[in-house]
C-alpha positions as CSV (number, residue, x, y, z in Angstrom):
1,X,-6.3,-5.2,-0.2
2,X,-3.1,-3.6,-0.8
3,X,-0.2,-4.7,1.1
4,X,0.6,-1.0,1.7
5,X,-3.1,0.6,3.1
6,X,-3.0,-2.7,5.3
7,X,-0.2,-1.9,7.1
8,X,-1.3,1.9,7.8
9,X,-4.5,-0.2,8.7
10,X,-2.8,-1.8,11.6
11,X,-0.4,1.0,12.8
12,X,-3.2,3.2,13.0
13,X,-5.0,1.1,15.2
14,X,-1.7,0.1,17.0
15,X,-1.2,4.1,17.7
16,X,-4.8,4.5,18.8
17,X,-4.4,2.0,21.3
18,X,-1.6,3.3,23.3
19,X,-2.8,7.0,22.8
20,X,-5.9,5.6,24.7
21,X,-3.4,3.7,27.1
22,X,-1.6,7.4,27.7
23,X,-4.1,9.9,27.3
24,X,-4.7,10.2,31.2
25,X,-1.1,11.6,30.7
26,X,-0.6,13.3,27.3
27,X,-3.0,13.8,24.5
28,X,-1.6,14.8,20.9
29,X,-2.6,18.5,20.1
30,X,-3.3,17.9,16.9
31,X,-6.2,15.4,16.8
32,X,-8.0,14.0,19.9
33,X,-8.0,10.1,20.5
34,X,-11.2,9.7,19.5
35,X,-10.8,11.8,16.2
36,X,-8.0,9.2,15.8
37,X,-10.6,6.2,16.3
38,X,-13.0,7.6,14.0
39,X,-10.4,8.1,11.5
40,X,-9.2,4.4,11.6
41,X,-12.5,3.4,11.7
42,X,-13.2,5.5,8.6
43,X,-10.6,4.1,6.8
44,X,-11.1,0.4,7.3
45,X,-14.5,1.2,6.2
46,X,-13.7,2.4,2.9
47,X,-11.1,-0.3,2.4
48,X,-13.8,-2.6,2.8
49,X,-15.8,-0.9,-0.1
50,X,-12.4,-0.9,-2.1
51,X,-12.4,-4.6,-1.7
52,X,-15.6,-5.2,-2.5
53,X,-15.4,-3.7,-6.0
54,X,-11.9,-5.7,-6.2
55,X,-13.8,-9.0,-5.9
56,X,-16.6,-8.1,-8.2
57,X,-14.1,-6.5,-10.9
58,X,-12.3,-10.0,-10.6
59,X,-15.4,-12.1,-10.7
60,X,-16.5,-9.8,-14.4
61,X,-13.1,-10.0,-15.6
62,X,-12.9,-14.0,-15.4
63,X,-16.7,-14.2,-16.4
64,X,-15.3,-12.0,-19.5
65,X,-12.7,-14.2,-20.1
66,X,-14.7,-17.1,-19.5
67,X,-17.0,-16.3,-22.1
68,X,-14.7,-14.9,-25.0
69,X,-12.6,-18.2,-24.5
70,X,-16.1,-20.4,-25.4
71,X,-16.8,-17.9,-28.3
72,X,-13.8,-18.3,-29.9
73,X,-13.1,-21.7,-29.5
74,X,-17.5,-22.3,-31.0
75,X,-16.1,-20.0,-33.2
76,X,-13.1,-21.9,-34.4
77,X,-15.1,-24.9,-34.4
78,X,-18.0,-23.6,-36.2
79,X,-15.5,-22.5,-39.2
80,X,-14.2,-25.6,-39.8
81,X,-18.0,-26.9,-40.4
82,X,-19.5,-24.7,-42.4
83,X,-16.2,-25.0,-44.6
84,X,-16.4,-28.4,-44.5
85,X,-20.6,-28.0,-45.1
86,X,-19.8,-26.0,-48.4
87,X,-16.5,-27.2,-50.1
88,X,-18.6,-28.1,-52.6
89,X,-19.9,-24.5,-53.6
90,X,-17.1,-22.5,-55.3
91,X,-18.5,-19.2,-54.5
92,X,-18.9,-20.0,-50.8
93,X,-15.8,-21.8,-50.2
94,X,-14.1,-19.0,-51.6
95,X,-15.9,-16.2,-49.1
96,X,-15.2,-18.4,-46.0
97,X,-11.3,-18.4,-46.8
98,X,-11.1,-15.3,-46.3
99,X,-12.3,-15.9,-42.9
100,X,-10.4,-16.4,-39.7
101,X,-10.2,-17.6,-35.6
102,X,-7.3,-16.5,-34.2
103,X,-8.3,-14.3,-31.4
104,X,-5.7,-13.2,-30.6
105,X,-7.1,-10.3,-28.6
106,X,-10.8,-9.4,-27.4
107,X,-11.8,-7.2,-30.4
108,X,-10.5,-10.1,-33.1
109,X,-12.7,-12.6,-31.0
110,X,-15.7,-10.2,-31.4
111,X,-14.5,-9.2,-35.0
112,X,-14.0,-13.1,-36.2
113,X,-17.1,-14.3,-34.5
114,X,-19.3,-11.1,-36.2
115,X,-17.5,-12.0,-39.7
116,X,-18.8,-15.6,-39.6
117,X,-22.2,-14.6,-38.6
118,X,-22.6,-12.3,-41.7
119,X,-21.3,-15.2,-44.0
120,X,-23.7,-17.2,-42.1
121,X,-26.6,-15.0,-42.7
122,X,-25.5,-14.4,-46.4
123,X,-25.4,-18.1,-47.2
124,X,-28.1,-19.9,-45.4
125,X,-29.6,-18.2,-42.0
126,X,-31.4,-21.8,-41.4
127,X,-28.5,-23.7,-41.8
128,X,-27.4,-25.7,-37.9
129,X,-23.7,-26.8,-38.5
130,X,-23.7,-28.1,-34.9
131,X,-26.8,-29.1,-32.6
132,X,-27.8,-26.1,-30.2
133,X,-25.4,-24.3,-32.5
134,X,-28.4,-22.0,-34.9
135,X,-27.2,-18.6,-36.0
136,X,-29.4,-16.7,-33.7
137,X,-27.5,-18.8,-30.5
138,X,-24.2,-17.7,-32.2
139,X,-25.1,-14.1,-32.5
140,X,-26.2,-14.1,-28.8
141,X,-23.0,-15.7,-27.5
142,X,-21.4,-12.6,-29.6
143,X,-23.9,-10.6,-28.1
144,X,-22.9,-12.1,-24.5
145,X,-19.3,-11.5,-24.5
146,X,-19.4,-7.5,-25.6
147,X,-21.9,-7.3,-22.7
148,X,-19.5,-8.8,-20.2
149,X,-16.9,-6.8,-21.6
150,X,-18.6,-3.7,-20.5
151,X,-19.2,-5.0,-17.4
152,X,-15.7,-5.3,-17.1
153,X,-15.1,-1.8,-17.9
154,X,-18.0,-0.8,-15.1
155,X,-16.5,-2.5,-12.2
156,X,-13.1,-1.7,-13.3
157,X,-13.8,2.6,-12.7
158,X,-15.8,1.7,-10.0
159,X,-13.2,-0.1,-8.8
160,X,-10.6,2.4,-9.5
161,X,-13.2,5.5,-8.0
162,X,-13.2,3.6,-4.5
163,X,-9.2,2.4,-4.8
164,X,-8.4,6.0,-4.7
165,X,-10.8,7.6,-2.1
166,X,-8.6,4.6,-0.3
167,X,-6.1,5.8,-1.3
168,X,-6.0,9.4,-0.8
169,X,-7.8,8.7,3.1
170,X,-4.5,6.0,4.0
171,X,-2.2,9.1,3.1
172,X,-4.2,11.5,5.2
173,X,-4.1,8.8,8.3
174,X,-0.3,8.1,7.5
175,X,0.6,11.1,7.7
176,X,-1.3,11.6,11.0
177,X,-0.1,8.7,12.7
178,X,3.5,9.2,11.5
179,X,3.5,12.8,13.5
180,X,2.1,11.5,16.5
181,X,4.7,8.9,16.7
182,X,6.9,11.7,15.9
183,X,5.9,14.0,18.4
184,X,5.0,11.2,21.1
185,X,8.7,10.2,21.3
186,X,9.7,13.5,22.0
187,X,7.3,13.8,24.8
188,X,8.2,10.4,25.9
189,X,11.8,9.2,26.0
190,X,12.8,6.0,25.5
191,X,13.7,4.9,29.2
192,X,10.2,6.1,30.1
193,X,7.5,3.5,30.5
194,X,5.4,5.6,28.5
195,X,8.2,5.6,25.8
196,X,8.8,1.6,26.0
197,X,5.1,1.6,25.5
198,X,5.4,4.0,22.6
199,X,8.4,2.2,20.6
200,X,7.4,-1.7,21.2
201,X,3.5,-1.4,20.2
202,X,3.3,1.0,17.3
203,X,5.7,-0.3,14.2
204,X,7.4,1.8,12.2
205,X,7.7,-0.6,8.8
206,X,6.1,-3.1,7.2
207,X,9.6,-4.6,6.2
208,X,11.1,-6.9,9.4
209,X,14.0,-4.5,10.2
210,X,15.4,-4.9,13.4
211,X,16.1,-2.0,15.6
212,X,20.0,-0.7,16.0
213,X,21.9,-1.3,18.7
214,X,22.3,2.0,21.2
215,X,25.4,4.2,19.3
216,X,28.4,3.6,21.8
217,X,29.9,7.0,23.4
218,X,33.9,7.5,22.4
219,X,34.3,10.7,24.3
220,X,33.1,13.2,26.1
221,X,34.5,16.5,26.7
222,X,33.8,19.8,27.7
223,X,36.2,22.5,25.2
224,X,35.5,25.3,27.3
225,X,33.3,28.5,26.4
226,X,30.1,26.6,26.4
227,X,30.6,24.4,23.9
228,X,30.7,20.2,24.0
229,X,31.8,18.0,21.9
230,X,30.7,14.3,21.7
231,X,32.3,11.4,19.2
232,X,30.7,8.2,18.6
233,X,30.2,4.8,17.3
234,X,27.1,5.2,15.0
235,X,24.6,2.6,14.7
236,X,24.9,-0.3,11.9
237,X,21.9,1.7,10.0
238,X,19.6,5.2,10.7
239,X,20.6,7.8,12.9
240,X,21.1,9.2,16.4
241,X,18.4,11.0,18.5
242,X,20.5,12.9,21.4
243,X,18.1,13.3,24.6
244,X,19.8,16.3,26.8
245,X,19.2,17.3,30.9
246,X,21.0,20.6,31.8
247,X,21.3,21.8,35.6
248,X,17.9,22.2,37.1
249,X,15.9,20.7,34.1
250,X,13.4,18.3,35.6
251,X,13.2,16.0,32.9
252,X,15.6,14.6,29.8
253,X,13.9,16.4,26.4
254,X,15.0,16.4,23.0
255,X,18.2,18.6,21.9
256,X,18.6,16.7,18.3
257,X,16.5,14.6,16.6
258,X,18.3,13.8,14.0
259,X,22.1,13.4,14.2
260,X,23.8,11.6,11.0
261,X,27.4,12.0,11.7
262,X,29.8,11.0,13.9
263,X,30.1,13.3,16.2
264,X,28.1,16.1,17.9
265,X,29.6,20.0,18.8
266,X,27.4,22.9,19.9
267,X,28.0,25.8,21.9
268,X,26.0,27.5,24.4
269,X,25.7,25.6,27.1
270,X,25.7,27.2,30.5
271,X,27.9,26.1,33.1
272,X,27.5,23.1,35.2
273,X,26.8,19.6,34.8
274,X,25.1,18.8,31.6
275,X,23.8,14.8,31.0
276,X,23.3,13.6,27.9
277,X,21.5,10.1,26.4
278,X,21.7,8.6,23.1
279,X,19.4,7.0,20.9
280,X,19.8,4.8,17.6
281,X,17.2,5.0,15.3
282,X,16.4,3.3,12.0
283,X,13.0,2.0,10.0
284,X,12.4,-0.7,12.4
285,X,12.4,1.4,15.5
286,X,14.7,2.8,17.7
287,X,17.3,1.0,20.2
288,X,17.2,1.5,24.3
289,X,19.1,5.0,25.4
290,X,22.2,4.9,26.5
291,X,23.3,5.4,30.1
292,X,23.3,9.2,31.1
293,X,26.8,10.7,29.7
294,X,28.1,14.1,32.1
295,X,29.4,16.4,30.7
296,X,31.0,19.7,33.3
297,X,30.3,22.4,31.0
298,X,32.4,25.1,32.4
Protein backbone atom coordinates (compact mmCIF):
# COMPACT_ATOMS: atom_id res chain seq x y z
CA UNK A 1 0.00 0.00 0.00
CA UNK A 2 1.19 3.51 -0.76
CA UNK A 3 2.55 5.23 2.33
CA UNK A 4 0.32 8.24 1.67
CA UNK A 5 -2.83 6.11 1.53
CA UNK A 6 -1.80 4.25 4.69
CA UNK A 7 -1.36 7.57 6.49
CA UNK A 8 -4.78 8.77 5.34
CA UNK A 9 -6.37 5.56 6.63
CA UNK A 10 -4.53 5.80 9.95
CA UNK A 11 -5.54 9.44 10.38
CA UNK A 12 -9.13 8.69 9.41
CA UNK A 13 -9.35 5.89 11.99
CA UNK A 14 -7.86 8.13 14.66
CA UNK A 15 -10.26 10.93 13.72
CA UNK A 16 -13.24 8.59 13.79
CA UNK A 17 -12.26 7.33 17.23
CA UNK A 18 -11.99 10.87 18.62
CA UNK A 19 -15.25 11.88 16.91
CA UNK A 20 -16.96 8.97 18.65
CA UNK A 21 -15.36 9.89 21.99
CA UNK A 22 -16.68 13.47 21.92
CA UNK A 23 -20.00 12.61 20.26
CA UNK A 24 -22.02 13.43 23.37
CA UNK A 25 -20.85 17.04 23.18
CA UNK A 26 -20.42 17.64 19.46
CA UNK A 27 -20.94 15.98 16.11
CA UNK A 28 -19.57 17.35 12.88
CA UNK A 29 -22.44 18.90 10.89
CA UNK A 30 -21.11 17.75 7.51
CA UNK A 31 -21.13 14.01 8.27
CA UNK A 32 -22.35 11.87 11.11
CA UNK A 33 -19.78 9.86 13.02
CA UNK A 34 -21.33 6.69 11.61
CA UNK A 35 -20.96 8.00 8.08
CA UNK A 36 -17.31 8.83 8.75
CA UNK A 37 -16.66 5.31 10.05
CA UNK A 38 -18.40 3.76 7.05
CA UNK A 39 -16.34 5.93 4.71
CA UNK A 40 -13.10 4.88 6.40
CA UNK A 41 -14.03 1.17 6.24
CA UNK A 42 -14.84 1.49 2.53
CA UNK A 43 -11.42 3.04 1.92
CA UNK A 44 -9.71 0.26 3.88
CA UNK A 45 -11.55 -2.38 1.84
CA UNK A 46 -10.69 -0.65 -1.44
CA UNK A 47 -7.04 -0.35 -0.41
CA UNK A 48 -7.01 -4.09 0.29
CA UNK A 49 -8.32 -4.72 -3.24
CA UNK A 50 -5.53 -2.55 -4.62
CA UNK A 51 -2.97 -4.47 -2.58
CA UNK A 52 -4.26 -7.78 -3.94
CA UNK A 53 -3.99 -6.47 -7.50
CA UNK A 54 -0.52 -5.10 -6.75
CA UNK A 55 0.60 -8.51 -5.50
CA UNK A 56 -0.87 -10.18 -8.58
CA UNK A 57 1.02 -7.74 -10.81
CA UNK A 58 4.27 -8.35 -8.93
CA UNK A 59 3.84 -12.11 -9.31
CA UNK A 60 2.98 -11.78 -13.00
CA UNK A 61 6.10 -9.68 -13.61
CA UNK A 62 8.27 -12.19 -11.76
CA UNK A 63 6.86 -15.09 -13.78
CA UNK A 64 7.29 -13.17 -17.02
CA UNK A 65 10.87 -12.21 -16.20
CA UNK A 66 11.76 -15.81 -15.34
CA UNK A 67 10.19 -17.14 -18.54
CA UNK A 68 11.96 -14.55 -20.70
CA UNK A 69 15.30 -15.13 -18.98
CA UNK A 70 15.05 -18.90 -19.48
CA UNK A 71 13.94 -18.47 -23.10
CA UNK A 72 16.83 -16.10 -23.81
CA UNK A 73 19.40 -18.38 -22.21
CA UNK A 74 17.96 -21.32 -24.15
CA UNK A 75 18.14 -19.33 -27.41
CA UNK A 76 21.79 -18.50 -26.72
CA UNK A 77 22.63 -22.13 -26.00
CA UNK A 78 20.65 -23.61 -28.90
CA UNK A 79 21.98 -21.08 -31.40
CA UNK A 80 25.53 -22.04 -30.45
CA UNK A 81 24.75 -25.75 -30.70
CA UNK A 82 23.02 -25.31 -34.05
CA UNK A 83 25.95 -23.39 -35.50
CA UNK A 84 28.29 -26.15 -34.38
CA UNK A 85 25.98 -28.81 -35.81
CA UNK A 86 25.83 -27.13 -39.23
CA UNK A 87 29.44 -25.90 -39.30
CA UNK A 88 30.20 -28.05 -42.40
CA UNK A 89 27.10 -26.81 -44.24
CA UNK A 90 28.04 -23.49 -45.91
CA UNK A 91 24.46 -22.48 -46.75
CA UNK A 92 23.22 -23.20 -43.21
CA UNK A 93 26.29 -21.50 -41.71
CA UNK A 94 25.62 -18.35 -43.74
CA UNK A 95 22.00 -18.29 -42.61
CA UNK A 96 22.84 -18.91 -38.96
CA UNK A 97 25.52 -16.20 -39.06
CA UNK A 98 22.75 -13.62 -39.43
CA UNK A 99 21.00 -14.75 -36.24
CA UNK A 100 21.67 -13.15 -32.87
CA UNK A 101 20.74 -13.74 -29.22
CA UNK A 102 21.63 -10.45 -27.54
CA UNK A 103 18.40 -10.19 -25.56
CA UNK A 104 18.51 -6.44 -25.11
CA UNK A 105 14.75 -6.21 -24.56
CA UNK A 106 11.75 -8.47 -24.13
CA UNK A 107 10.77 -7.89 -27.75
CA UNK A 108 14.31 -8.71 -28.89
CA UNK A 109 14.20 -11.97 -26.94
CA UNK A 110 10.91 -12.93 -28.63
CA UNK A 111 12.10 -11.90 -32.09
CA UNK A 112 15.47 -13.64 -31.79
CA UNK A 113 13.87 -16.85 -30.57
CA UNK A 114 11.26 -16.74 -33.35
CA UNK A 115 13.96 -16.26 -36.01
CA UNK A 116 15.91 -19.23 -34.67
CA UNK A 117 12.76 -21.38 -34.69
CA UNK A 118 12.02 -20.32 -38.29
CA UNK A 119 15.52 -21.27 -39.49
CA UNK A 120 15.36 -24.48 -37.45
CA UNK A 121 12.16 -25.45 -39.25
CA UNK A 122 13.67 -24.63 -42.63
CA UNK A 123 16.83 -26.68 -41.99
CA UNK A 124 15.43 -29.75 -40.25
CA UNK A 125 12.33 -29.97 -38.07
CA UNK A 126 13.53 -33.25 -36.58
CA UNK A 127 16.85 -31.85 -35.39
CA UNK A 128 17.26 -32.10 -31.60
CA UNK A 129 20.26 -29.99 -30.49
CA UNK A 130 19.93 -30.94 -26.83
CA UNK A 131 17.96 -33.44 -24.81
CA UNK A 132 14.37 -32.26 -24.48
CA UNK A 133 14.77 -29.29 -26.80
CA UNK A 134 12.79 -30.19 -29.85
CA UNK A 135 11.54 -27.51 -32.20
CA UNK A 136 8.05 -27.98 -30.76
CA UNK A 137 9.29 -27.49 -27.20
CA UNK A 138 11.28 -24.38 -28.15
CA UNK A 139 8.31 -22.82 -29.94
CA UNK A 140 6.13 -23.60 -26.92
CA UNK A 141 8.61 -21.74 -24.68
CA UNK A 142 8.32 -18.69 -26.94
CA UNK A 143 4.54 -18.88 -26.86
CA UNK A 144 4.66 -19.13 -23.07
CA UNK A 145 6.72 -15.94 -22.93
CA UNK A 146 4.10 -14.13 -25.00
CA UNK A 147 1.33 -15.44 -22.78
CA UNK A 148 3.11 -14.30 -19.62
CA UNK A 149 3.77 -10.86 -21.14
CA UNK A 150 0.06 -10.52 -21.87
CA UNK A 151 -0.68 -11.57 -18.29
CA UNK A 152 1.48 -8.70 -17.05
CA UNK A 153 -0.45 -6.25 -19.22
CA UNK A 154 -3.76 -7.58 -17.90
CA UNK A 155 -2.55 -7.46 -14.29
CA UNK A 156 -1.20 -3.94 -14.76
CA UNK A 157 -4.54 -2.69 -16.10
CA UNK A 158 -6.36 -4.33 -13.18
CA UNK A 159 -3.98 -2.81 -10.62
CA UNK A 160 -4.07 0.63 -12.26
CA UNK A 161 -7.87 0.62 -12.23
CA UNK A 162 -8.14 -0.32 -8.55
CA UNK A 163 -5.27 1.97 -7.56
CA UNK A 164 -7.02 4.91 -9.22
CA UNK A 165 -10.21 4.08 -7.29
CA UNK A 166 -8.23 3.91 -4.06
CA UNK A 167 -6.51 7.23 -4.71
CA UNK A 168 -9.84 8.92 -5.48
CA UNK A 169 -11.46 7.55 -2.31
CA UNK A 170 -8.39 8.47 -0.25
CA UNK A 171 -8.52 12.04 -1.56
CA UNK A 172 -12.17 12.35 -0.51
CA UNK A 173 -11.55 10.89 2.93
CA UNK A 174 -8.47 13.04 3.37
CA UNK A 175 -10.36 16.21 2.46
CA UNK A 176 -13.16 15.36 4.89
CA UNK A 177 -10.82 14.54 7.78
CA UNK A 178 -8.82 17.75 7.28
CA UNK A 179 -12.07 19.72 7.32
CA UNK A 180 -13.24 17.86 10.45
CA UNK A 181 -9.98 18.66 12.23
CA UNK A 182 -10.19 22.33 11.29
CA UNK A 183 -13.77 22.61 12.59
CA UNK A 184 -13.08 20.54 15.71
CA UNK A 185 -10.03 22.56 16.73
CA UNK A 186 -11.99 25.76 16.25
CA UNK A 187 -14.83 24.38 18.35
CA UNK A 188 -12.58 23.16 21.17
CA UNK A 189 -9.61 25.25 22.25
CA UNK A 190 -6.21 23.72 23.03
CA UNK A 191 -6.73 24.14 26.76
CA UNK A 192 -10.02 22.19 26.84
CA UNK A 193 -10.15 18.44 27.46
CA UNK A 194 -11.69 17.71 24.06
CA UNK A 195 -9.26 20.13 22.45
CA UNK A 196 -6.30 18.35 23.97
CA UNK A 197 -7.64 14.95 22.93
CA UNK A 198 -8.18 16.08 19.34
CA UNK A 199 -4.71 17.58 19.03
CA UNK A 200 -2.96 14.66 20.74
CA UNK A 201 -4.79 11.76 19.09
CA UNK A 202 -5.27 12.91 15.50
CA UNK A 203 -2.05 12.99 13.44
CA UNK A 204 -1.70 15.93 11.10
CA UNK A 205 1.34 14.77 9.15
CA UNK A 206 3.05 11.55 8.17
CA UNK A 207 6.43 13.12 8.89
CA UNK A 208 8.04 13.21 12.30
CA UNK A 209 7.66 16.93 12.98
CA UNK A 210 7.40 18.28 16.49
CA UNK A 211 4.70 20.86 17.24
CA UNK A 212 6.13 24.35 17.82
CA UNK A 213 6.59 26.08 21.13
CA UNK A 214 3.87 28.60 21.94
CA UNK A 215 4.43 32.09 20.55
CA UNK A 216 5.79 34.62 23.03
CA UNK A 217 3.81 37.82 23.51
CA UNK A 218 6.25 40.73 23.62
CA UNK A 219 3.75 43.55 24.09
CA UNK A 220 -0.03 43.91 24.11
CA UNK A 221 -1.70 47.32 24.25
CA UNK A 222 -4.91 49.17 23.57
CA UNK A 223 -4.37 52.04 21.16
CA UNK A 224 -7.69 53.75 21.85
CA UNK A 225 -10.81 53.85 19.77
CA UNK A 226 -11.35 50.10 20.11
CA UNK A 227 -7.99 49.17 18.54
CA UNK A 228 -5.67 46.47 19.93
CA UNK A 229 -2.03 45.92 18.95
CA UNK A 230 -0.03 42.84 20.02
CA UNK A 231 3.60 42.02 19.13
CA UNK A 232 4.94 38.43 19.11
CA UNK A 233 8.09 36.42 18.98
CA UNK A 234 6.56 33.87 16.59
CA UNK A 235 7.13 30.11 16.69
CA UNK A 236 10.13 28.81 14.75
CA UNK A 237 7.85 27.33 12.09
CA UNK A 238 4.20 27.53 11.12
CA UNK A 239 1.79 30.25 12.13
CA UNK A 240 -0.21 31.68 15.04
CA UNK A 241 -3.85 31.07 15.89
CA UNK A 242 -5.52 33.72 18.07
CA UNK A 243 -8.37 32.98 20.47
CA UNK A 244 -10.47 35.78 21.93
CA UNK A 245 -12.97 36.24 24.73
CA UNK A 246 -14.67 39.60 24.95
CA UNK A 247 -16.60 41.14 27.84
CA UNK A 248 -19.57 38.93 28.56
CA UNK A 249 -18.54 36.17 26.14
CA UNK A 250 -19.06 32.71 27.67
CA UNK A 251 -15.91 31.17 26.16
CA UNK A 252 -12.91 31.74 23.94
CA UNK A 253 -13.48 31.47 20.19
CA UNK A 254 -11.08 31.64 17.25
CA UNK A 255 -10.50 35.25 16.22
CA UNK A 256 -7.70 34.72 13.70
CA UNK A 257 -7.16 31.25 12.31
CA UNK A 258 -3.83 31.78 10.56
CA UNK A 259 -1.62 34.73 11.44
CA UNK A 260 1.76 34.73 9.69
CA UNK A 261 3.02 38.17 10.74
CA UNK A 262 4.90 39.10 13.93
CA UNK A 263 2.13 41.35 15.16
CA UNK A 264 -1.66 41.57 15.38
CA UNK A 265 -3.62 44.79 15.09
CA UNK A 266 -7.36 45.13 14.80
CA UNK A 267 -10.03 47.75 15.46
CA UNK A 268 -13.66 47.43 16.41
CA UNK A 269 -13.36 45.97 19.89
CA UNK A 270 -15.93 47.15 22.42
CA UNK A 271 -14.70 48.89 25.58
CA UNK A 272 -13.79 46.56 28.43
CA UNK A 273 -11.49 43.69 29.27
CA UNK A 274 -10.63 41.52 26.27
CA UNK A 275 -8.71 38.28 26.78
CA UNK A 276 -6.47 36.75 24.11
CA UNK A 277 -4.69 33.39 23.91
CA UNK A 278 -2.22 32.33 21.26
CA UNK A 279 -1.34 28.93 19.77
CA UNK A 280 1.58 28.03 17.50
CA UNK A 281 0.72 25.59 14.71
CA UNK A 282 2.89 23.77 12.18
CA UNK A 283 2.68 20.48 10.27
CA UNK A 284 3.47 18.60 13.47
CA UNK A 285 0.41 19.94 15.28
CA UNK A 286 -0.43 22.64 17.79
CA UNK A 287 1.45 24.06 20.74
CA UNK A 288 -0.18 24.60 24.09
CA UNK A 289 -2.08 27.84 24.38
CA UNK A 290 -0.44 30.73 26.11
CA UNK A 291 -1.86 32.05 29.32
CA UNK A 292 -4.61 34.60 28.65
CA UNK A 293 -3.41 38.13 27.92
CA UNK A 294 -5.93 40.73 29.06
CA UNK A 295 -6.14 44.06 27.25
CA UNK A 296 -8.33 46.88 28.60
CA UNK A 297 -9.89 48.36 25.48
CA UNK A 298 -11.01 51.97 25.56
